[in-house]
N, C-alpha and C positions, 0 to 999 in steps of 0.2 A: 582052434577055429572058433568063430563066432557064429551062433545060430541067427541067421538073417531074420527069422520070424520074431525074434525078441527085440528087434530094432523098433524105435518109435515109428508109428504109422506115417508121420509127416515126412520122414526122410527115407523110409524103407523103399519106396518106389524108385527114388532117385538113385539109391545105392544099387538096387538090382539092375537098373538100366546101365550102370557103369561097369558092373562086374562082367568080365569076359567069360567065355565058356570054360577056360582052364585057369581062372583066377579063384583063389580062396581067400575069404575074409579072415584076417588074423587078429585085427583089433579095430574097435570102433569107439568113438568118444564124441562128446559135445561140450561146448563151453557153457558156463552158467549164464543165465539171463541178466544177472546183476550188472555185469560189465557193460552190456548193451544199453541197459536202462540208464546208467550213469553217463554213458556217452551221449545220450539224448538230452541231458539236462541243459546244456547251452542253448539248444534250439528252443526248448520250452521257456527259458528265462528271456530270450530275445523275443519269443512269440507273444508274451504277455503284453508288453507295451505296444508292440506292433499291432496286435489285434484290437487292443483298446483304442488306439489312435484311429485305426481304420473304421471302427464302429462309430466313433465320435464324429469323424469327418463325414461319413456317409449320412449319419443322422442330421448333422448340421447342414449338409448340402440339400437335404430334404426339408429344410426349414424347421427342424426339430419337431416334425410331425410325420404321420404316416402319409405318403404321397397319395393323392387322389388321381388315379389313372383314368377316371371318367372325364376329366378336364383335358381337352386336347392341347396341352401346352408342351412345346418341345423341351422346356427346361425341366419338366418333371422326370425326364430320363437322365438328367445329370448325375443324380446320386448313384446310378447304376455303375458309374466308373469306380466306385469304391468296393464293389463286390469282389473283383479279382484279388484285391489286397486282403479282404476279409477271409477269402478262401485260403490264401497263402498262410495267414495267421492261424487258421484252424488246422492246417497241415502241420505247422510247427508245434502247436499245442498237442496234437495227437501223435507226435513222434515217439513217445514211449510205447504206444500200442504197436507201431510199426517195428520198434526195436525188439519187442517181445516176440513178434512174429518172425523176425529175422533170426533171433536166437534159436527158436524152436526149429527152424529150417536149416541151420548151420550145422555141419557135421564134419568130422575128420575120420578117415579110416585108412588102414594099412592092409594091403593084400600081400600075396607072395611075390608080387612083381613091382609094386609101386606104392607111393603114399598119395592120398587124394584129399583135397580140401573142397568141400561143398559150401559155398557162400550163399546163404538163403536170403539175399537182398530182394529188391523188387524184380530184378532179373537174376535168376539163379545162375551162378557162375561156378564152374567145376574146373579145378586146377589139378593136374596130375604131375607128380614129381617122380621121375625114374631114379633108381639108385645112383646113377652117374651124376645126377643133378642135386644130390643131397648137400654136397659141399661140406663145410664145417657144421656139424650138428651141435647146437648150443642148447643145453638144458638149464632151465631156471626153476628152482624149487622154492616153495614156501613152507612155513611150519605147518600149514594145514594139510600138507601132503599133495596139494595140487601144484601145477606149474605150467611152464610153456616149453615148447620145442620149436626152435628157430632153425631154418634151413639156410645154409650158405652164409651164416653170420661169422664175425670174427671170433676167435677162440676167447672164451671168458671163463673165469672161475665161477663156481656157484655163488649165489647170494650169501653174504656173511651170516653165520649162525650166532656169533657172539652178541651179548647184550651191550649195546653201545651206551656211552654216557655223553650226552650232547648238551653243551652249555650248562654243565653242572646238574643236569637232570639225573634222577635216580635210574638204576638199571631197569626197573620195571617201566618207567616213563619212556626211557630210550627205546625199549623193545616195542612199546605201543606206537611210538613215533615212526620207527622203522617199518612196522607192519602197515601203518597207514600210508607211508610214502610208497611202499611196494604196490598196494592196492591201486592208488591213484595213478601210478606209472603204468600199471597194466591196463586200467580202464582208458587212460590217455592213448595207449598204443592201439587198443581196439577202435576207439573213436578216430584216431589218426589214420588207421588203415582204411576206414570207411571214407574219410575225407579225401584220401589219396586216390581211391578208386573213382570217386565222383569227379575229381579233377583230371582224370585221365592218366594218372601216374600209377606205376606198378609198385605195390607194396610187397616187401619181402614175405615169402610164404612162411607160415607158422601155424602150429597147433596151439591155440591160446586157451589157457585156464582149463587144462585137462587133468584128470585123475591119473595117478601113477605115471608121471612123466619119465621116471627112470626105466620102468618096464618098456615104455614105448621107445625110448632111446636105444635100449639094448636090441629091440626088435629091428629097428632101422639100421643099426650098425651091423647086425648079422646079415641083413639083406644086402648091404653095401660091401660086405666082405672085409670090414675094418677089423683090425686087431686091437685089443685093449692094452 
């Protein structure tokens, strides 16, 4: 069992609200914030020219000077049309801060009855997965010891452990290439899940970038009554 008092204060209250009177917390985990930060990079890159152009347009509409609101000229309010676009740009540029906040509020836990995903976005979403809904449990491991648990996914083998040789590269270079590809694939999935939710689509449930994924898989299979 996991001592609830040891959980981060940011998510402890949400976990306690979810636990039923006869539920026991058996495992708890959180993803690293790096994946969420990298998932916000496209918004930042797009926000730089967007905000720059919005500022330039607004300043140009004001005649490249600070508006004099003491002069009752209706045209002096024309630059205000650029303010919403500036605010949108600021929102994109600040997306890493929101990504960090979401990462700290995102949590996964397993009880004696179900698996739970707490998505700490702007609106906290809680998804419960009962043992009958686990489906094919897919475990993806990396050399760092961290990995992912996917529910209801097609059966797959673990990620290859061999050192690949790609286009004549050395074994060490191939291993570095493989690790980099795995990291970007994981970050892309995190970002893709966020985009899917914003678009109103349902992303497959998963525990992303957790420690000891093998231990979690065993716990889930025992709960589902699966045999090895």
